[in-house]
N, C-alpha and C positions, 0 to 999 in steps of 0.2 A: 340425405343427411343435412345438406345445406338448407333445404326447406324447413326441416325440423328445427334447426338452430335458429333460423330467422323467426319462425312462429314462436319459439320459446322466448326470444328476446322481445318481440312485439308484445306478447302476453305479459311478460315480466315488467316491462317498463311502461305499459299503458297507463295513462293517468298520472304519471309521475309518482307512483305509489311508494317506490323504494325510499326516496328521500323527501317525501312530503312532510309538511310541518306536523300534521296529525298522522302519526304512523299507524295506518290502518292495515298495512300488509301483515298478514299472519304467518308469512313464510319464515322458515329457518334456512339460512343460506350463509355462504362465505364469499367475501371478496378477497382475492389473492393476487398479490403483485409478484411478477416473475421477471426473468431476463427478457421475456418477449413482450410483456404488456400486462394489462389488468384482466383477470378472469372472474367470472361469476360461476358459482357452483351451488346447486341445490341438494347435494348429497345423493340424488337419484339419477340424474342425467349427466352426460359428460360435461366437464367444465366448458364454458363459453368465453372466448376472448372478446371482451367488450370495448377495449381501448388499447391502441398502440400508436405509433408515430406514422400515420398514413400508410400502413402496410409494412413499415419497417420496425425492427425491434426497439423497444423502449423499456429500460429498467424501471420498474415501479418498486420503490424502496420503503414507502410508508403510506398508511391509509389513516386519515383522521376524520372522524365523524363530527360534524357540527350541526347546530339546530337548523341551519338553512341549506344543508347539502353535505358534500364530502370534499376534502382536499386530498390530493395524492402528491407525494414527493417522488420525483423521477430523476433519471440521469439527464434530463433536459429541463429541469426546473420544476416549478409548482403548477399544478393544474387543479381546476375546480369544476364541480358538476352539481347542478341542482337535482337532477333526476337519475344520475348514475349512468346515463347513456351518452350525453353530449358534454364534452369537456372543453374548457377554455383555459388558455395559459394565463397565469397571474404572476408575471415576472417583471412587471414594471418597476424599475429602480434597481433590479438585480444586475450585477455586472455581466457583460457579455464577453466571452473569450473567443478570440480569433484563431482558427486552425487553418494552417496552410497545407494544401495538397499540391503535389508535383507529379504530373502524369504526362508521359510522352513529351516532355520538355515544356509543358504548359502549366502555369500556376493557376490555382483556383482557391477559393476560401469558403469555409463554413463558419457559422457564428452560433455558438452555443452558450447557454447560461453557465456561469461559474458553478463548479461542482459544489453542491450543497450537502452538508453533512447531517443536518437535523432540521426538523420542523415541528413546532409545538403551537398550541392555541391556549389562550387564557381561559381557565375553567370558570371564571367569574363573568367574562364577557368574551364570547368566542368570535367576536369581530377583531380582537387583538391577536395577532400572529407574530411569531418570532422564528426566523430561520438563521442558519449560520453557514458560512464557508469557513475554511480553516483560518482565515485572516481577519474575521470580523463577523458582526451580526446584522441581520436585516429585520426591521420591525415594521409592521403594518397595523394601523388602528382602524382600517376601513375594509376588513374582510379580504385582505390581500390584493385589493385593487391597485395599491401603490405601496412600495417599501422604501424606507430610508435606511441608509447604511451607517453603522457605527464601528469604528476600528476596534481591533482586538485589545483587551486590557494589557497585553504584553506584546513585546516586539517579535516573539516567536510565533509564527502562524501555524497553530496546531490545535484549534478549537475542535472539540468532539461533540459536545452536547449543550443544549440551551433549555431554558424554561421562562415563562412569563406569567404573571398574575397581578390582578388589580385589587388587592385587598390589603390595606384600605386605599392604596394608591398604586400606580403602575410601577412594577418592579421586575427586574430581569436577573437571571442567573446564567453564568457561562461556565461550562466545564472544559478544562484544558487537558491535553494528553500528558503533560508533565509539569505544568505550573499551577495545578490545583483548581479551586473553585473561586469564582469572582461574583460579586453582587453589586447591583446598582439600582438606586431608586430614581426613576426617570422624572417623577413629579418634582422631587427636590433638587433635580439636576446635580446629583452627587457625582463625585469621582468614583471610579471603580475601586472596590474594596476586596482585598484577598481575604477569604474566610476559610482557609484550608486547614486550620488547626485540627489535628486528629487523623488526617489522611496519611497513610504510610508513605515513607520517603525512600527514594533510592539515591543515596549520596545527597546531592543538592537539589534533587527534583522530587516532585510528588508523583504518586501513582495515578494512572489515568482515571479521570472522571468520565465514566462511560455513559451515564444517563441521569436525568433529573426529572422527577415527577411531582406535581402538586396535587395532593389529595384534599378535597373539600368536603368530605363526608362529616367532619366535625364542625364545631362552631368557628374555628380558625383554620387557616390553611396549614396543611402538614406537608413539609418539603422533604422528600425522600431522595437520597443521593446514592449512587452506586459506583464502585471501582471495578475495573477490569484487572486481571492478572493477580491482584491481591483482592479477592472477591469479598468485599464487605459492603453491607448496607448501613446507611446513616440516616438520622433525622436531623434536619437543620433547626436549631433553636433560633427563631426569628427575633427573640428579645435580646439575645447577646451575640447572635451570628456565630454560634459555635456548633460544630458537628458532633452529634452524640451517636455512638455506635448502636445499631439495632441488632445486627447479626453478622457473624462470619459464616459465609456460605461456601467455603472451600471444599466442604464434603460433597457438594454437588458438582463442582467443576471449577475452572480457573477464570471463567468469564461471568460477568453479569451485564447483559445487554437488554435494552428495550423493556423497561418496567411498565407494568399496568396494574393499577391498584383498584380493588373493588371488594366490598364487604369484608374488610379486615384481612384481605388476602393480597399478597404481592406476587404477581406472575412475572417471570423473567426468562430470558433466553440465555443458555450457556452452551458450552462446547459439546454437551451430551444430549440436550433436548430442551423442551419447555418445562419449567419447574414452577412450583407454587410454594410460597412461604406463608405459613399461617401465623399471623401476629399474636393470636391469643395463646398459643402454646409453643411458639418458636420451632415448629416442625417444618421440614423441607421434604417435598416429594415430587416425583415426576408426574406429568399429566398425560392424558390420552391425546393431547393436541399434537404431540410429536408425530404420532402415527397418521393423523390427518394430513399433516404437511407432507409426509412421505407418500401418502396415497395421491395427493394433488400433484406432486411431482411426477409420479408414475403416469397419471392420467393425462397430464399436459405435455410431458416430455421436456419440461422446462424446469430450471432451478427456481424454487419458490423463495422469495425474499421477504415477504410480509403477508399478513392476513388480518382480516377483520371478521369476527364471528358475530352473526346476527341471529337472535332468536325472537320469533314473532315480530320481526322487523326492527327490533331494538338492539343496539350494539351491546354485546356482552364482553367483548375482549378485542383488543387490537395490539398486535405485536409485530415488530420488524426485526431485522438482522438475523433472519432465520437461516441464512447461509452458515451460521456458526456451527451448526450440527449436521448440516445437510451436505453430503459429499458425493452423491452418486453421479452427478453430471459435471464433468471436468473438461479441460481443454484437450485438443487432439494430441499434443506432444507431451502431455504430462507424464505418462508412464514411460515413454521413450527416454525422457531426460532424467527421470528419478532413479535413485539407487546407484548413482555414479560416484565413485571415490577415486581420487587420482592425484596427480602431481602437476604443478606448473613447471614448465621447462622453457628455456630460451631455444630458439631454432638452432643456434650455433652449437648447443649442447647435444644435438642429435646428428650432427654431420660427422662427428668423429665416431668410428666404429666402436672403440673401447668405451667411450662415454655413453653411447647408445646402449651397449650391452649392460653397462652399469645401471642405467635407468631401468631397463627391462627386467634385469635381475631383481632389483628392489621391488618393482611392481609385482613380480611373480611371488616373491617371498612374502609380501605384505597383502596379497590378495586384492590388489588395486586394478581397476578396469578402465581408467580414463587418463588421457593426457591433455593438458591445456598448453598450447604452444603459441608463442608470439609469432604472428604472421604480419602484423603491422605494429611496430614496436613503439616505445615511448617517445621516440623522435620522429615518428612517421615513416621510417624506413621500412620497405617491404622485405620480408625474409623468404621470398619465393620469386621466381621469374614469371611475371604475368604474361598471359597470351593475348589479352584484350588490348587492342591498340589505343583505346581511350585511356586506360590505366597507365600504359607505358608512356603516354605523352606527358604525364605529370609526375609519375612515381620516381623514386630513387631506390634502387635495389642494392642491398648490402648483405654480403655473405649468405647467399640464398640456400635454402634447403632443397634438395632434389626430390620433389614430391613424387615423381614417377618411380623413383627407386625406393623411396622411403615408405610410401603408403602400403604397397603390397605386404611388406614385412609386418607392419602394424596390424593390418586387417586380418592376417592369418592368426594373430593372437587375440582377435575379437576385442581390441581396445577401442573404446569410444573416443573419437578425436574431436577436440574443440579448438577452433581457431580464435585466438584472442586478438582483438583489434583495438588499439587506442584510437579514439575518434576525434575529439575536438582539441586535443593537445597534439600538435602535428607541425614540427619544424619545417618539413618539406613543403606542405601546402601553405604554411604561413608565409614563406618566401616566394612562392610561385607567382609569376607574372607581376612582379613588383608589389607583392603583398595584397593582391586584390581580394583575397578571402580572409585576411587576418582581422582579428579584433583591432579596432582603431583607437586612437587617443583623442579625447575631447579637446585637448589644447591644439591639436593639429589633426584634423579628421582624414588627412591623406597619409598620416604616419602610423604604422603598426604600433600597437600598445604592447608593452612588456612590463611585468611586475617589478617593483623595486622593494628591497628590504634594507634595513639598517644593520650593518655589520659592526665589527670591532672598531673602536675609536670613533663611533658615531658616523661611520662612513657609509654612504648610500651605494648599494650594489644591485645590479639587475639579477632577477631570478631566472635561472636557465629553464624556463618554460615558455613555449610558443603556442599561443591559442588562436584557433580559427573561429569564425563566426558561426555559432550554432543555429542562427536564424537563416543561414544561406543555403538555398536548395542545391546549389552546385557542390557545396561541401557534402551534403547528403548523397548526392548522385555519385560522387567519387568513392565514398566509403562503401556504399551499398553495391557498387559495381565490383569492388574488391571482394566483398562478402559473397556475392553471387558466384564469382569465379572460384573462390575457395570451396564453396558448397559443391560445385560441379567437379572439382578435382579431389573429392573424397572426404572432406570434413563433414562430421555429423551434426555439428552445432557451431553457431557463430556467437562469440562472446564479445560484446562491446564494453570497453572500459573508457573511463573519462567521458561518460555521457553526462557532461555537466559544464557549468560555466567556471571561469577562473575564480579563485577565492583568495589568493595570496597576494600580498603587496600593499604597502602603505598608500599606493596610488590606485587602489582598486576602484575608487569612485571616478577615475578618469577613463574608464572603459566606454567605448562607443561602438554600437552595433549598427552598421549602416544598412544591413539587410533586414533589419527588424521592420515588420509590417505594422500598420496601425492596429491597435487592439491586441497585439501579441505581448507575452511576457516570457520569463524563463521557462515556466512549465509548459506553456503552449508551444514554445520552440521545440522542446524535447518531445512533447506529444506528437508534434508534426513530423519530426524526424523518425520517430519510432513507427508512426503510422505508415510512412513511406517505406521503411525497412520491412515492416510486416507484409505489406502488399507485394513486395518483390522477392521475398525469401520463403522457400518452402521447407525449411528445416527449423529445428528449435533455435530460439534466440535467447541468450542470457545476457545479463548486464551486471557489472560490478558497482557496488555502492559503498559509501562510508558506513562503518559499523553503527554510528549514532543514528543514521537515517534508516537503519533496519530496526533499531531498538525503540525508536519513537516515531510518531506520525509527523515528520517534518522534513522538508527539503528546502528550507528557506534560503540558505546561502548558495546552494548548488543547483536547485531545481530537481533534485533527486527525490521524488515523492512516490513511495511504494504504492499508495492507493491509486495513483495514476498509471504508473508503470505496468501494473498487473493487467491492464487492458490490452497491452501490446506484446508482452514478452512471456516466455515460458519458464524461465529460471531467473532468480535473483540471487546474487552472490555477495552477501554482506561481509565486510572485512572486520570481524569482531576481534581484532587483535587486542589482547589485554594491555599491551604496552601503549596502545594508541588512545585508550580511554584515560581520563584523569585518574591518577594513581590511587585515589580514595574511592573510586567507583566500585560498588559491590565488594568493598574490602573490609570484611569482618570475619571473625573466627568461624571455622578454621581458615586462616588466611591463605594457606597453600592451595586451597581448591577454588580460589577466585576464578581461574580460567574455566573451570567447569560451570560456575554460575553464569558467567558472561555468555558462554556458548549455549547452555541449556535455555536460559531465559531469552537470550537474543534470538535464537532459532525459532522458538515457540512464538514469541511476540511477532516476529517478522512474518511468519506464516499466517497468523490471524490478522495482522494489519493488512496483509495482501488478500484477505478474505478467502484463504485456502485455494486461490485460483492459480498460484504459481509454485513451482518447486523452489525450496529454499536450500541452497547449496553453499554453505559458508566457506570462506577461505580460512584455513587453520594456520596460525602463526607457528612456523617451524624455523624461527630465527630469534636471536636475542638482540635487544636494543639496550642502550645504556640509560635505562630509566630505573627508578628505585625498585619497583616490584620485580622487574626482570633480574636486576642485580642480586636481589635477595632470594628469589625462588626459582629462577630458570635452571640454575645448576647445570647438569648435563643435559637438561631438556626432556628427559624421559617422562618424569611425572607431570611436568608442565603440559607437554603435548598430549599425554594420555588423558589428562583431565579435560582438555579441550574436546577430544574425540568422544569421551564419555558424555560430555554435556550435549553434544549433537545427537548421539545415539539414544540418549534417554529422553529427548524431547520429541523431535519429529523424524529424525533418522532418514532423511531423503538424499544424503550424499554430502561430500566435502572435498575440498582441494587443498593440498599442502602447498604453502608458499615459502620458497627460499630462493632469493635472487641468485645465490651462488650455486643452486641446485645441489646442495650438500644434504642428501637425504639418507645417508648411511645410518643415522640414528634411528630411523623408522624400523629397521630390522630388529631393533631391541624393543619395539613397541607393538608392531603388527607383524606377525609371521604366521606360517601355516599351522604351527602348534599352539599359538597363543593369540587368538583374536580378542579384541576388547569386546566384552559383552555388555549389554544394557543392564542397568541396575533393576529395571522393572519393565514390564510390557506396557505399551501404550503411553498415555500422558500421565504425569503426576497430577 
């Protein structure tokens, strides 16, 4: 078999025929990017892996044919090949991210290119390239040999798509996940201009601009723009910079990803497959390409992320984001963690027999199968007695739960047990050894930092939160040691909360992180911690995030970026509490079902922002806050909570957790019980 594949590759690439300037190759073939690397397939023989990271997996996300070769966008930056066989990195000028590893007490580092979201070439001059990270764009005018950086047009780092064209001068477009579409003429050295008029809005934000393509089949460039989640195609009028609606494609699905325009046809990827929009008659239809992707996935055993289809050696079609409809290959813990519905409880609530029976009775009546229990609480106190001597040397144990007595009772009832651990907010570790692991203050780098707020009478007060340094490997070691012991003592899943940096305080700019290594930032710190946790835990890992960080592609203030987290964890638990969003967010008639909207769209969006690689198990608001919407509509809570659950079940239905700090869950028996389960409005996705 190896000899056959080698012969095939030598024959195929001999004479550089695949990407020669004069395309004399008469073969029909496909190049396909996967989680493993780049494959060549001639439809007859098994697909051949032609490029990876020196024997290691390499995500190939996009394939772009140019007159002088081919570019591929990967998880490790941009690569170029003249002949399709030999690839060289073209990442000069692209920011390098430092990842810290901590193994057996020894630090080491890897250096990877910043995560690039998109790559496009100028259709008028394919030596001009544009790529983007979420915080800005990279532009090259010399075939990718060198890029220069330009900051995002807005302060929110959430760029999704880009385009570049040089007719009549060099111009660029940037699509943001919630701030709309921006334009800039580089030749005229203009400021960024927002040209989002016409894009649907969610309260004070625009719907996501998922892709931008330049069609040059006519005398003048035609700019086509797409939205995700509110799936609309637009044409940009370059004379007045206004978007004109081409078509509403919601009948085909709720995504529009990866446009490709040819012969008055627009091909696109959505959550159902690869579709074609015919501009001459406004018709939409699925294509046979979805089946080809599925066959490639079966043949390679890898998830197919992109493909380029060649006929007689000439490119016919190139599409990316194929994960959107491709679901057969998933992470090992996905099914184990999915379908869990339960309650959050404090460990102290399970120590009392009557309280425990109350909780178990509610779970039985409501058909719930999961408990999320604080084992390391919001102050850093442990709620169990650790056996590990290292943990005992640091920890403070308060009102511990008897795990040996408690776990057998729970296991008999087949309840899935989740140990919640607050990680980087930790008063105990903050004060340990004179604050050696605390976030420090820039005014005095030996003094721990604490947030300050302005109270009544303009009086400064400290915020009762104590933050430790997320860059510090000793902080990781302590937390993961606790997680490992909890897994050995019967917990089925570890849930990390406060996996983020501090955000509150008028003195937030005074934070100093003495354990920060050169080249690291918030995201690389959290990536490094989660990499360490993943290497040391053999059970599902879940994390809690802000609701807004699940609804949009951003982790700017906290470092909570779902597109990064998905690489390390199995479950994401967004807190889509309606009371915590701005009170006009999705607030339109009928107003009383706003909780349904937030959970329906939030769950769905979070799942697809995470590329369907992680379970989305939201926290459900089972408490009332003194905010305008809650005061008006929460009432006895029944309809409010029922609408939240319906929203989850009607979107992705992978599980949920009720949250009430006081563990007052009696109301649930009026919402969920053996005789009246909440049923979905419809099967599958809307």
